C-alpha positions in Angstrom: 84.3 154.1 59.9 85.7 151.1 61.8 85.0 147.5 60.8 83.3 145.3 63.3 83.8 141.5 63.6 80.7 140.7 61.5 81.8 143.0 58.6 85.3 141.6 58.8 84.1 138.0 58.5 81.9 139.1 55.6 84.8 140.6 53.8 87.0 137.5 54.4 84.2 135.3 53.1 83.9 137.5 50.0 87.6 137.3 49.4 87.5 133.5 49.5 84.6 133.4 47.2 86.4 135.7 44.8 89.4 133.3 45.0 87.3 130.3 44.1 87.3 128.8 47.6 84.0 127.5 48.8 84.8 125.8 52.1 87.1 127.5 54.5 87.4 128.1 58.2 87.9 131.8 58.9 90.0 133.3 61.7 90.0 130.0 63.6 93.6 129.1 63.6 95.0 129.1 67.1 98.1 127.2 66.0 101.4 128.5 65.1 102.5 129.5 61.6 105.9 129.7 63.0 105.8 126.1 64.1 105.0 124.9 60.7 107.8 126.8 59.1 110.3 125.8 61.7 109.4 122.1 61.9 112.9 120.5 62.1 112.2 117.0 60.6 110.0 117.9 57.6 111.4 118.8 54.2 110.6 122.4 53.3 109.9 123.5 49.7 109.1 127.0 48.5 108.2 128.7 45.3 108.5 132.5 45.4 107.2 134.7 42.5 107.7 138.5 42.2 107.2 140.6 39.1 108.3 144.3 38.8 109.1 144.6 35.1 105.9 144.0 33.2 106.4 144.7 29.5 103.1 146.5 29.2 101.6 149.0 31.6 103.2 150.6 34.7 106.0 148.6 36.3 106.0 147.8 40.0 108.9 148.5 42.3 108.7 146.2 45.3 107.8 142.6 44.1 111.4 141.4 43.7 112.2 142.8 47.2 109.2 140.8 48.5 110.9 137.6 47.1 114.1 138.6 48.9 112.2 139.2 52.1 110.6 135.7 52.0 113.8 133.9 50.9 116.0 135.5 53.6 113.3 134.7 56.2 112.9 131.1 55.1 116.6 130.3 54.8 117.9 132.1 57.9 115.0 132.0 60.3 113.2 128.8 59.4 115.9 126.5 58.0 114.9 126.1 54.4 117.7 124.8 52.2 118.6 127.2 49.5 118.3 124.4 46.9 114.6 123.8 47.9 113.6 127.4 47.2 112.8 128.3 43.6 112.4 132.0 42.8 110.8 133.3 39.6 111.2 137.1 39.1 110.4 139.4 36.2 111.0 137.8 32.7 111.3 134.3 34.2 107.8 134.6 35.9 105.7 133.5 32.9 102.5 131.6 33.4 104.0 128.4 32.0 107.1 128.7 34.3 105.0 129.4 37.4 102.7 126.4 36.7 105.6 124.2 35.8 107.3 125.0 39.1 104.1 124.4 41.0 103.8 120.9 39.4 107.4 119.8 39.3 109.1 121.6 42.2 106.2 121.4 44.6 103.9 118.7 43.3 106.3 116.0 42.4 108.7 116.5 45.4 106.3 117.0 48.3 105.6 114.2 50.6 103.2 113.8 53.5 104.2 116.1 56.4 106.4 118.4 54.3 106.0 122.1 54.5 105.2 124.0 51.3 105.2 127.8 50.8 104.0 129.6 47.7 104.3 133.4 47.5 103.2 135.7 44.8 103.8 139.5 44.5 102.6 141.3 41.4 99.5 142.5 39.6 96.1 140.8 40.1 92.9 141.5 38.2 89.3 140.2 37.7 88.2 138.5 34.5 84.5 138.6 33.5 84.8 135.1 32.2 81.7 133.4 30.9 82.5 130.1 32.7 82.5 132.0 36.0 79.3 133.9 36.5 80.7 135.8 39.5 83.9 136.6 37.7 87.3 135.0 37.9 90.3 136.3 39.9 93.7 135.9 38.3 97.4 136.5 39.0 99.0 138.4 36.2 102.3 136.8 35.1 104.9 138.7 33.2 103.4 137.5 29.9 99.8 138.1 31.0 99.3 140.8 28.5 96.8 143.7 28.2 93.7 142.9 26.1 92.8 145.5 23.6 89.9 143.9 21.7 86.7 142.1 22.5 87.2 138.5 23.5 91.0 138.6 23.5 92.8 136.0 25.6 95.0 136.9 28.5 97.7 134.6 29.7 96.9 134.8 33.4 97.1 132.2 36.1 93.6 131.7 37.5 93.4 131.5 41.3 91.1 128.5 40.8 94.0 126.7 39.0 96.4 127.7 41.9 94.0 126.3 44.5 93.6 123.0 42.6 97.3 122.6 42.3 97.7 123.2 46.0 94.9 120.8 46.8 96.7 118.1 44.9 99.7 118.2 47.3 100.0 115.2 49.6 100.7 117.4 52.7 98.4 119.4 55.0 101.1 122.0 55.5 100.8 124.2 52.5 101.0 128.0 53.0 100.0 130.4 50.2 100.8 134.1 50.5 99.4 136.6 48.0 100.6 140.2 48.0 98.3 141.4 45.3 94.7 142.6 44.9 91.8 142.2 42.4 89.9 145.5 42.9 91.1 148.4 40.7 90.6 152.0 42.1 90.9 153.8 38.8 94.6 154.5 39.1 97.7 152.6 40.1 99.0 155.5 42.1 97.2 156.4 45.3 99.1 159.0 47.2 102.6 157.7 47.7 101.5 154.1 47.3 101.3 152.0 44.2 98.4 149.6 43.9 99.0 146.1 42.7 95.9 145.6 40.5 95.0 146.1 36.9 91.6 147.1 35.5 89.0 144.5 35.1 88.5 143.3 31.5 84.8 143.1 30.4 85.3 140.4 27.8 88.8 139.0 28.2 89.1 135.2 28.4 91.8 133.0 30.0 94.1 131.4 27.5 93.1 128.0 26.1 96.2 126.4 27.7 95.1 127.7 31.1 91.5 126.5 30.6 92.8 123.0 29.6 95.0 122.8 32.7 92.1 123.9 34.9 89.8 121.2 33.4 92.4 118.5 33.8 93.0 119.4 37.4 89.3 119.3 38.1 89.3 115.7 36.9 92.5 114.5 38.5 92.4 116.4 41.8 92.4 113.8 44.5 90.7 116.1 47.0 88.3 117.6 44.6 87.6 121.3 43.9 85.2 121.7 46.8 87.5 120.2 49.5 89.3 122.4 52.0 92.8 123.6 51.1 95.6 121.7 52.7 96.9 124.5 54.9 96.3 128.2 55.1 95.9 131.2 52.8 97.2 134.6 53.7 96.3 137.6 51.6 97.4 141.2 51.7 93.9 142.6 51.6 90.1 142.0 51.4 88.1 141.3 48.2 87.1 144.9 47.5 90.2 146.4 49.0 93.6 147.4 47.8 97.1 145.9 48.2 99.9 148.5 48.0 103.6 148.8 47.8 105.7 151.8 48.7 109.3 153.0 48.7 111.5 153.4 51.8 115.0 154.8 51.8 116.9 152.5 49.4 114.2 150.0 48.5 110.6 149.4 47.6 108.4 146.6 49.0 104.9 145.4 49.5 103.5 146.9 52.7 102.1 143.5 53.6 105.1 141.4 52.6 107.5 143.6 54.6 105.3 143.7 57.7 104.5 140.0 57.7 108.1 138.8 57.2 109.4 141.3 59.8 107.0 140.1 62.4 108.0 136.5 61.7 111.7 137.4 62.2 110.8 138.3 65.8 108.4 135.4 66.4 109.0 132.6 68.9 107.6 129.0 68.9 104.6 130.3 71.0 103.7 132.9 68.4 100.3 132.2 66.8 99.4 133.2 63.2 96.6 135.4 64.5 99.0 137.3 66.7 101.5 137.9 63.9 98.6 138.9 61.6 97.4 141.4 64.1 100.8 143.0 64.3 101.0 143.0 60.5 97.6 144.7 60.2 98.7 147.4 62.6 101.9 148.1 60.6 100.0 148.1 57.3 97.0 150.3 58.4 99.3 152.9 59.9 100.1 153.7 56.3 97.0 152.8 54.3 94.2 153.3 56.7 91.2 151.0 56.2 91.9 150.5 52.5 94.1 147.5 53.2 93.3 144.9 55.8 95.3 141.6 55.6 93.2 138.4 55.7 93.9 134.9 56.8 91.9 131.7 56.2 92.5 128.1 56.9 91.3 125.2 54.9 92.3 122.4 57.2 90.7 121.5 60.6 92.5 123.6 63.2 93.4 120.4 65.1 95.7 119.5 62.2 97.8 122.6 62.9 97.6 122.3 66.7 99.2 118.8 66.5 102.4 120.1 65.0 105.5 119.4 67.1 107.0 122.5 68.7 110.5 122.8 67.4 113.6 123.4 69.5 113.9 127.0 70.8 115.2 129.6 68.4 115.6 133.2 69.5 114.0 136.0 67.6 116.3 138.0 65.4 116.6 141.3 63.6 118.7 140.1 60.7 121.4 137.7 59.6 125.0 137.7 58.2 124.7 137.5 54.4 128.4 137.4 53.6 131.7 137.2 55.5 134.6 139.3 54.1 138.2 140.2 54.9 138.9 137.0 56.8 136.0 137.4 59.1 136.7 141.1 60.1 133.8 142.5 58.1 130.6 141.3 56.5 127.4 142.1 54.8 124.2 141.8 56.8 120.5 141.5 56.1 118.3 143.7 58.3 114.8 142.6 57.3 113.9 141.8 60.9 113.8 145.5 61.8 110.4 147.4 61.6 110.2 149.5 58.5 109.6 152.7 60.6 112.8 151.9 62.5 115.0 150.8 59.6 114.1 153.9 57.5 115.8 156.1 60.0 118.5 153.7 61.1 121.9 155.4 61.6 125.4 154.2 60.9 127.4 152.9 63.9 124.4 150.9 65.2 125.7 147.7 66.9 124.3 144.1 66.6 125.2 141.0 68.6 125.8 137.7 66.8 123.6 135.0 68.2 125.3 131.7 69.1 123.9 128.8 66.9 123.6 126.8 70.2 121.7 129.5 72.0 119.0 127.9 74.1 118.3 130.5 76.8 118.1 133.7 74.8 121.4 134.9 76.3 124.5 136.0 74.4 127.1 133.8 76.0 129.9 133.0 75.2 131.0 136.5 74.4 129.3 137.2 71.1 130.8 139.0 68.2 129.6 142.6 67.9 129.0 144.0 64.5 128.9 147.8 63.9 127.1 149.1 60.9 129.3 151.2 58.6 127.0 151.9 55.7 123.5 150.8 54.7 121.9 150.4 51.3 118.2 149.6 51.8 117.8 146.3 53.6 121.5 145.4 53.3 124.4 146.9 55.3 128.2 146.6 55.6 129.4 145.9 59.1 132.7 145.2 60.9 133.6 143.4 64.1 134.0 145.6 67.2 136.6 144.2 69.6 137.4 140.5 69.9 135.0 137.7 69.4 135.1 134.1 70.7 132.9 132.9 67.9 134.0 133.5 64.3 131.6 135.0 61.9 129.6 132.7 59.6 127.1 133.2 56.9 123.6 132.7 58.2 124.3 133.6 61.8 121.4 135.5 63.3 121.8 139.1 64.6 120.1 140.8 67.5 120.1 144.6 68.0 122.4 145.9 70.8 122.7 149.7 70.3 120.4 151.7 68.0 121.7 155.0 66.5 119.1 157.6 65.6 120.2 160.8 63.8 119.4 163.9 65.8 118.6 165.8 62.6 115.9 163.3 61.5 113.6 165.2 59.2 110.0 165.0 58.3 109.5 164.5 54.5 106.5 166.0 52.9 105.5 164.6 49.5 104.0 167.2 47.1 100.9 165.7 45.5 101.1 165.4 41.7 97.8 167.3 41.4 99.7 170.5 42.3 100.4 172.8 39.3 104.1 173.5 38.5 104.1 176.9 40.1 102.3 175.5 43.1 105.1 172.9 43.5 107.8 175.6 43.3 106.1 177.7 46.0 105.4 174.7 48.2 109.1 173.5 48.0 110.3 177.0 49.0 107.7 177.3 51.8 108.5 173.9 53.4 112.3 174.6 53.0 111.9 177.5 55.5 110.5 175.1 58.2 113.2 173.5 60.4 113.8 169.8 59.9 111.1 169.6 57.1 111.9 168.8 53.5 109.7 168.5 50.4 109.9 165.9 47.6 107.7 165.1 44.7 105.2 162.3 45.7 105.1 159.1 43.9 108.2 157.0 43.9 110.1 159.0 46.6 109.7 158.1 50.3 107.5 160.6 52.3 105.9 160.8 55.7 102.9 162.7 54.6 101.5 164.4 51.5 100.6 168.0 50.8 98.1 169.0 48.1 94.9 170.8 47.0 92.0 169.0 48.7 89.6 169.0 45.8 92.0 167.6 43.3 93.6 165.2 45.7 90.3 163.7 46.7 88.6 164.0 43.4 88.7 160.3 42.6 87.3 159.2 46.0 83.6 158.5 45.6 83.1 158.7 49.4 84.1 162.4 49.5 81.5 165.2 49.0 83.5 167.6 46.9 80.8 170.3 47.2 81.6 170.7 50.9 85.3 171.3 50.3 86.3 175.0 49.8 87.8 175.8 46.5 91.5 176.5 46.6 92.1 174.9 50.0 95.2 172.8 50.9 95.7 170.1 53.4 98.0 167.3 54.6 97.3 163.6 53.7 98.6 160.3 54.8 100.9 158.4 52.4 97.8 156.5 51.3 96.0 159.8 50.5 93.7 159.9 53.5 92.9 163.4 54.7 94.6 164.2 58.0 92.1 165.7 60.5 92.2 169.4 61.2 94.6 170.2 58.4 92.3 171.6 55.7 92.4 175.4 55.2 90.0 177.9 54.0 89.4 178.5 50.3 91.7 180.6 48.2 94.7 180.5 50.6 98.2 181.0 49.3 100.7 178.1 49.4 103.0 179.9 51.8 100.2 180.7 54.1 99.1 177.1 54.1 102.6 175.9 54.9 102.9 178.3 57.8 99.4 177.3 59.1 100.5 173.7 59.1 103.7 174.1 61.1 102.1 172.9 64.4 100.8 169.8 62.6 104.1 169.1 60.9 105.8 169.3 64.3 103.3 166.8 65.7 104.0 164.4 62.8 107.7 164.7 63.3 107.3 164.1 67.0 105.3 160.9 66.3 108.0 159.8 63.8 110.7 160.3 66.5 108.8 158.3 69.1 108.1 155.5 66.6 111.8 155.1 65.9 112.2 154.0 69.6 109.9 151.0 69.2 111.8 147.9 70.3 109.4 145.4 71.8 111.3 142.6 70.0 114.8 143.7 70.8 114.7 145.2 74.3 116.4 143.2 77.1 114.4 144.8 79.9 111.7 142.7 81.4 108.4 144.6 80.8 104.9 143.5 80.0 102.0 145.9 79.3 98.4 144.9 79.1 95.7 147.1 77.6 92.5 146.6 79.6 88.9 147.7 79.0 87.0 148.8 82.1 83.7 149.8 80.4 81.4 148.8 78.8 82.8 145.5 80.1 85.9 144.7 82.0 88.4 142.5 80.2 92.0 142.3 79.0 92.3 143.2 75.3 95.9 142.8 74.2 99.4 142.5 75.6 102.9 143.5 74.6 106.0 142.3 76.2 109.8 142.3 75.7 110.7 139.0 74.1 114.5 139.0 74.6 114.6 139.7 78.3 116.8 137.1 80.0 114.0 136.4 82.5 110.9 134.3 81.9 107.7 136.2 81.4 105.5 135.5 84.6 102.7 133.2 83.7 100.3 135.0 86.1 98.3 137.6 84.2 99.2 136.3 80.7 96.2 136.9 78.3 95.0 133.9 76.3 95.3 134.3 72.5 92.1 132.3 71.9 90.0 135.4 71.5 92.5 137.4 69.5 91.4 138.2 66.0 94.0 138.5 63.3 93.0 142.1 62.6 93.6 145.4 64.3 91.9 145.9 67.7 88.7 148.0 67.6 87.5 150.1 70.6 84.0 151.7 70.7 83.8 155.4 71.4 83.2 155.9 75.1 85.2 152.9 76.2 87.2 153.3 79.4 90.6 151.8 79.2 93.8 151.5 81.2 97.3 149.9 81.0 98.7 147.5 83.5 102.5 147.6 83.4 104.6 144.8 85.0 108.3 145.1 85.6 109.8 141.6 85.7 113.4 142.9 85.4 116.0 142.7 88.1 116.3 146.4 88.2 113.8 149.3 88.9 112.3 151.1 85.9 110.7 154.4 85.1 107.9 154.8 82.6 105.6 157.2 80.8 103.2 157.1 77.9 102.9 159.1 74.7 99.8 158.8 72.6 98.0 160.0 69.5 94.3 160.5 69.6 92.2 159.5 66.6 91.8 163.2 65.9 95.6 163.5 65.5 96.3 165.4 68.7 99.0 164.1 71.1 99.0 163.5 74.8 101.1 162.1 77.6 100.2 160.1 80.6 102.3 160.4 83.7 101.2 158.2 86.6 102.4 159.9 89.7 101.6 163.5 90.9 100.9 165.5 94.1 97.6 167.2 94.4 97.9 171.0 94.6 96.9 172.7 97.8 95.2 175.5 95.9 92.8 175.1 92.9 94.8 177.6 90.9 98.0 175.7 91.4 99.3 173.1 89.0 99.6 169.5 90.1 103.2 168.5 91.0 104.7 165.5 89.1 107.2 163.2 90.7 109.5 160.7 89.0 107.9 157.3 89.0 109.7 154.2 90.0 108.5 150.7 89.3 110.5 148.3 91.6 111.4 144.8 90.3 108.5 142.4 90.4 105.8 145.1 90.8 103.0 146.5 88.6 101.8 150.0 87.8 98.5 151.1 86.5 98.3 153.9 83.9 96.3 156.1 84.5 96.8 155.8 88.2 94.0 154.2 90.2 92.0 156.2 92.6 92.4 159.5 90.7 89.7 161.7 89.2 87.8 161.0 86.0 88.7 157.8 84.1 90.4 157.8 80.8 87.8 157.4 78.1 88.0 156.9 74.3 86.2 160.0 73.0 87.8 160.7 69.7 86.3 160.4 66.3 86.5 157.1 64.3 90.0 156.4 63.2 93.4 155.0 64.3 94.9 155.8 67.6 98.2 154.7 69.1 100.0 154.7 72.4 103.6 154.1 73.2 104.7 153.0 76.7 108.3 154.0 77.2 110.4 152.5 79.9 114.0 153.4 81.1 116.5 152.4 83.7 117.0 156.1 84.5 114.6 158.9 85.4 113.0 160.9 82.6 114.7 164.1 83.8 114.4 166.2 80.6 110.9 164.9 79.8 109.8 165.6 83.4 110.6 169.3 82.9 108.7 169.5 79.6 105.6 167.8 81.2 105.8 169.9 84.4 105.5 173.0 82.2 102.6 171.5 80.3 100.5 170.9 83.5 97.8 173.5 83.7 95.2 172.8 86.4 93.5 170.1 88.4 91.8 168.8 85.3 95.1 167.0 84.7 94.7 165.1 87.9 94.4 161.7 86.2 97.8 162.2 84.6 96.5 163.0 81.1 98.4 165.9 79.6 97.6 167.5 76.3 100.9 168.2 74.5 100.9 171.6 73.0 104.5 171.1 72.0 104.8 167.4 71.2 108.1 167.9 69.4 109.7 169.3 72.6 108.4 166.2 74.4 109.7 163.7 71.8 113.1 165.4 71.9 113.3 165.3 75.7 112.4 161.6 75.6 115.2 160.8 73.2 117.7 162.9 75.3 116.7 161.0 78.4 117.0 157.6 76.7 120.3 158.6 75.3 121.5 159.6 78.8 120.3 156.3 80.3 122.5 154.5 77.7 125.5 156.8 77.9 127.8 154.6 80.0 127.6 151.5 77.7 127.6 153.7 74.6 130.8 155.5 75.6 132.6 152.2 76.1 131.7 151.3 72.5 133.3 154.5 71.2 130.2 155.7 69.3 130.0 159.4 68.5 127.7 161.5 70.7 126.5 163.4 67.6 123.5 161.1 67.4 121.0 159.6 69.8 122.5 156.2 70.9 120.1 153.8 72.7 121.2 150.6 74.4 118.6 147.8 74.4 119.6 147.0 78.0 118.4 150.4 79.2 115.1 151.1 77.4 111.9 149.5 76.1 109.1 151.1 74.0 105.9 149.0 73.7 103.4 150.2 71.1 99.7 149.7 70.9 97.6 150.6 67.9 93.8 150.4 67.8 90.9 151.7 65.8 88.2 153.9 67.4 84.8 152.9 66.1 
């Protein structure tokens, strides 16, 4: 079920109580997180902690990467000096070292007006400590230990200690980011995700050293334990929820840490924290579902943050030069500004433009250096200069995407659930190998787009599932977070091969969605497009906007939605709501557009705004290529048609992708024309029976629109090559409740 505003606030309040914070203003910050980090005159200090290699228990795989994500962001995007960032990873991240760094690096050096960032990625847990009737939440350092007897001490860092240390800072600009959780689901592995919590310990006690420090801080804290925190707290999840990490191709990372830092790479001075958190929530919940909902709370009066001076303009970026080699001809680059769903499929030969350090107008003059990706290993890639550059390469220069290369043979990867018996895994591997562009891997630490497994065993640990209603011996598909995908469960007693063949249409739909998602480029497109999602009923209002941030033209102020009412969570739409999209072309060139969507039941559809009514009721409506002239708007679905577009699906996530191009969608037009069946499509809503054909046609059309500039770059035509000057894909994700 969806989560309404009241429940969301209750969860946030519960989280803060669990963390030992009694007075906090929730979801009120209309100021800019970006502005605080980018403040040019203040000193900026950071302490980043990430622990993968715990000596006891199951190791994690993404916490050290989280530290890299934060460090690269702070250094390259927000101007932190390398010497002002302390990192503690693995065996260096002991409780004593963490607390010493909090006191010496942050506490003793911070002055009024400075910016302080603390980040922790690792295990969390709850302690049923006698001194804390409601239980104590703690961060597990590398030497935290696992209690094995009654009353045994653990060497954890209590969150109450952390908050008192932050309260003691003489600045109001402290930012704490926690990518961990305190609720334990019974297993660290949930589908293809690893959960960052350890079991609660009934009688474990904090160490005597930790208790002594806590009591000392209570006495010496200038602000007092009940005073608001000097800044904001951002957590990966709610109090009774989970925080997860996963593996992508070449690296593992926390879902929350990757999404948050990626959206901050693309931020501008006008970007508010709530806007970034809403984007982050969308990215996270596409993988986890409702089990992980990032939270933000603020301890200071919002006015404190609103008064921060807006820094000089800095353009958004997709990465930075990490190392210059061969006399400036080649280099190593960091690509943490690309969305994970894009980076995971990013092809060699993609091209980036180097941003001038003096760029004030979001343009790329003088002629920028162009870097072409030659190989990629996770978040890092090797690149070489294409042509001549007026500006030499330098470490730390920002990069903006110019041409995106997407492999034509991009596969859908199915993870085989560990609950499958060995013979079942063998049969499943063979069955999926026979399906074009589908491959099977063992789920767990290998990247996968979805999971396949026996329903009863896969959901056996979920207390919300009525196992008695599930047929014995039935198989289904699941999300990476092990949520059952709708309409994929088979009858009892089916053979593995039969189940795989039955699921072919669903697998094709999932691959189609994967292909469309790889075109998302709201932050890198240089077309001038703004899309507004509006509700018509039960009340008429604008809900959320997406726009291309790197267009060389200013976004028209008329029609811009205020961010005051924006929550920092994913948008919820009640069943029965009527919605529409308003699309504005503020480019200097005409644009064509269409919409691809996924209902909350998992089915796909397209919206095409223009058509001719048939003269006979048995004839199909005739589509026509739509054209949006510069400076004009378009409504999707088209106004004045038949029945309105209503949200009628079951509770769950839904998404829509508005795709714009400088050229007509010729190939897609033919696919859609063949899918039109009768006058019931008069509003432009077309159910896609072959969504894979639609997605392939879209990519062929976008590839064709970019062909002239791509050919001049000498890139092979074996892949799809998309130029940011010729296409834009704006994505909307919302929850049906």
